N, C-alpha and C positions, 0 to 999 in steps of 0.2 A: 341727329338734332334733338333738342329738347322740345317737348310738346305736352299739352294738357289733353288727355284723351280718356275715352271709356271703351269697354269691350261689349257692353250691352246696356240698354236703358237702366238707369239706376238713380238713387238719391245723390245729392251733391257730394256726399262723402265718398262716393264711388269714383269720382274723378281722380285719375292717376296723373302724375307728372314724372316724365322720364324720357328715355331715349327711344326714338323711332327712326327708321331709315329716311335719309334725305330724299324728297320727291324729285322727279325729273319732269320738266315741262313737256307736255305733248304739243302737237303742231300749232294750235292757236293759243297756247298758254304762255304766261310769264312766270318765272320763278321769282318770288318776292321775298326779300329779307325783311321780315316783319319787325317794325319798330314800336307799334302800339296796337292794342285791340280794345274793344269795348264790349260790355255785357248788356244783353237785352233780355226782357222777359221770354221772348220766343226761344232763346238759347236754353233756358231752364225747362221749357215745355218739351222741346225735342229731346234733351238729355234724359228727362224723367219718363219719356214715353207717353206723355199726355197728348202730344201731337204725333200721330203715327206717320213716320216716314222711313223709307229704306235707309239703313245705316250701314256703311262698311264697318269692318272690325279689324283692327282698332279704328275708332272714329274720333278724329280730332274735333273738338267742340269749337263753337264760335262763328259769328256772322261778319262782324265788322273789323276792319284793320286799316292800317296805313304802313307804308314801308318803301323800300327801294328795290327796283328791278335789278336782279343779278344776272339773269339769262332769259332768253326767249326761245320759243319753238320756231320751227322753220317757216310757219305760216302766220306768225304773229307780226302784224304790220303797224300797229298803232303805238307801240312802246318799244324802248330799247334799253339795254343795261345802263344804269345810272339814273333813270327817270324815277322821280318820287310819285307814288300812286296811293290812292285810297279806294276802298270798295266795301260792299255789303253783299248779302245774299249767299255767303258761303255757309257750309254746314247744313244745307237744306236740299231736299229732293235727291239724296244720294251723293251730293258733293261733300268732299272733305272740308272741315272747318279751317280756321286760321289761327287758333290759339297755339302757335308754334313759332320756332325761330325762322322757319321757312315755309312758304305756302305756294303751291302752283294754282294759278287763277286764270280762267279763261279771260282773254282780253276784253270781251264784251261786258264784263263786270267791273272793269278798272276805269278810274278817273284820275287825271293829273292832280297833284297837290300844288296849289299856288305857292310861289316862292316864299312869301311871308308867313305862311301858315304852319304851325307846329304839327308834328305827326299825331300827338295825342288829341289835338283839337279836331284834326281831320277824321280820326277814328271815332271820336265821340259824337260827331254830327251825322255819321253815315246813315244808319237805319232810321233814326228819329228825324233827321232832316228830310230824307226822301219821303218818309211817311207824312210829315207836315205839309210838304210841297204838294204831294199827290192829293191830299184831302182838301187843302185850301183852293187849289187852282184847277186840277183835273176834275174833281168831284163837285165842290161847292161853287166853283166859278166866281171866286171872290173878286169884287170890283173896288177900285179906289173910292173912298168916301163911305163905304159900308161899315157897319159895326159888327165886331166879332166878340163872342163870349167864349172864354177858355176856362173850362171847369178843371182847374189844376194847372196854373200857369207857371209853377216853379220847377216842375219835373222835367224829365228827359224830352218827351214829345211836346208837352205844353209850352216849355220855354222856346222851342223852335217855332211853334204856331204863333206865339206872341210876336217874336221878332220878324217873322216873314209877313205876317199881316201888317205890321207897321211899315215894313219895307215896301209893301204894295199900296200904301196910302190909306189903310183902314184905321178906324178907332178900335181900341182893344180894351175889353173888360176881362179881368182874370180873377180867379179865386185862389186861395192858398190856406193852409191849415195852421199857420203860426205867424207871429209877427215877423220872425226872421224870414220866413218864406214870402210873406207879403212884400218885404223890402227887396227880396231877390227878384220877384216877378216885376216889381216896379223898375228895378234896374235893367231889366230886359226890354223896357219900353212901354209896358202897359199903361194906359191912360187912367184907369181906375182899377185898383186891386182891393179885394174884399177878403177879410178873414172869415171863412164860412163857419167857424166855431163860435165867433163872438158877434158877428154882424148880421143884420137882416138882409140877406143877399137879394131877394126878389124886389124888395122895396127900393134898395139902392140902384138896382139895374133899371127899374122903371123910371126912376128920377133922372138917371143919366141918359137913357135912351127911351123916351116916352113912346116912340113908335115901335119899339121892339128891336131885337137884335136880328141881323140878317143871317149870320152864321153862328150856330151853337156847336162848339167843339167839345165833345165829351171824352176825357181821358180816363175816367174811372170805369171799373169793370161792371158796376151795377148802376146804370143810369136811373134817375128818378124823373120819368117823363111827366108825371103830374106836376112837378115843380118847374120843369124846363119848358114845356110846350107853351104855357102862358107868356113866356118871355120872348117868344119868337115873333118877328114882324110878319106881315103878310108876305107870302112867298119866301119865308125863311127856310134855311137849309140846316138840317141837323146831321152832324158827322159822328159816326161810330167807328172806333178802331180797337176796341178791347171788349172783353167780357164773353169768352167762349161758352161759359156755362150759365150766363145770365138769362133769366126769363122774366123780365119786368112787366108790370101792367102797362098797357099803352092806351092813352086817351085818344082813340081814333077820331071822334067827332071834332073836338077842339083843334085837332091837327089838320084834317083835310079841308075844313071850311075856310082855313086861311091859305089854302093852296101851298102848304108847306111840303117839303120833300125830305126823305131820309136817305142818307148815303153811308152804307157800310162797306169797308174795304180792308184788305190786308196787303201791305206794300209788296210782299214777296210774290203776289200774283201779277204784279206789273212786269211788262217785258223789259229786257235790257235797254231797248231804245227809249221807252217811256221813263225809265229811271235815269238814263243819261241826260235827258232833257231837264230833269230836276237837278241833277248834279251840276249842270252848267250854271244855273242860278245860284246854287249853294256856293260854288267856287267864287263866283263874282261877288257875292255878298261877304264871304269870308275874307277875300282879298281887300275889300273896301272897308272892313271893320264894321259892317252893318249886321253881321251874324256872328255871335259868340258861342263857343261851345259851353255847355253846362256840365262841368265835371264836378262830381261830389267828392271823389277821392281817387288817388293813384295807388296801385298795388303792383308788386312784382308778379310775373306770370305764374310762378310756382304757387301763388295764392289763389288759383282759379277756383278751387273747391270752396274756399271761404267767400269768394266773390259771388258764387252761385247761391250759397246759403243766404247771404245778405240780400241778394236780389229777390229770392223767394220770400223771405221774411217781409220785405217791403211790398211786393206785388200781391202775393196770395194772402198774407196775414196782416197786411195794412199796418206794419210796425211804424211807419213814418221815419225809418232810419235813413232813407235816401232822399235827397233833393237834387237829383241830377244823375249823371252817368258814372259807373265804375269803369275806369280805364286801367288796363294792365300793360306792363312793358316787359318784354323778354330780357 
């Protein structure tokens, strides 16, 4: 089978594309014919060795996928050949990734694809959708009628946060870095979208939500707490899900006197059961048209190295090249 793989941590140009032996499903695994995969920042960190994890060699890269079950192990009970499935959390903690024509996946990481949903859309929402759901509901405990601020509402995670907060009955403020991205975030349902390069964000937020925002979602790697904390309502919740090397100044006094709370998390620490609970809502919203994938571009799988370069330029070097997910198809 064709696969995108590495033999040791390396730059993006070290990704190889070629033939590897076809995997065989173990007892609780399904053999999935992969139809679409998506790139995430964590994929580039693992591939580059920035996040230290045990890697088999050769190591197939990638976390997110959608496809069709071709065969199942003798103890796999939840799926059968012909089922369409999607999932995330491959390529982590010693597991092989999914950037290949075929992948063996433990059934605990698999979710059904709703009939009306395309493979590329299911793959595109996998990690970012579960991340948004965990942060909004398991961590921030968002309630209907509350106000959510999303710093970066046109990107992969940010667009999911905007849509899920609206689905839960919240008011949503989002920022974006260009007029095109402002329009994109507004299209995802944000009630107020601000161009942070040309508009006075703090003043506009205070006018829209005089009592402050209940949930502040930070998508950027280097949060500005001095700007953000004054925008929080009493008992506001601040959500962090990026910025491994960030060491920002934190205004302790203004934060604690309002009874605010800080929630940092990484979705791959969530158990399969916790992630399946998120996936159930994602599937329901996808099927109902209340959640739309945010795909920036589609590429063939043999362009995995170029996709990783582009993701790194956008994430680490802030190129602004992406406003959504890179999806690849075998």
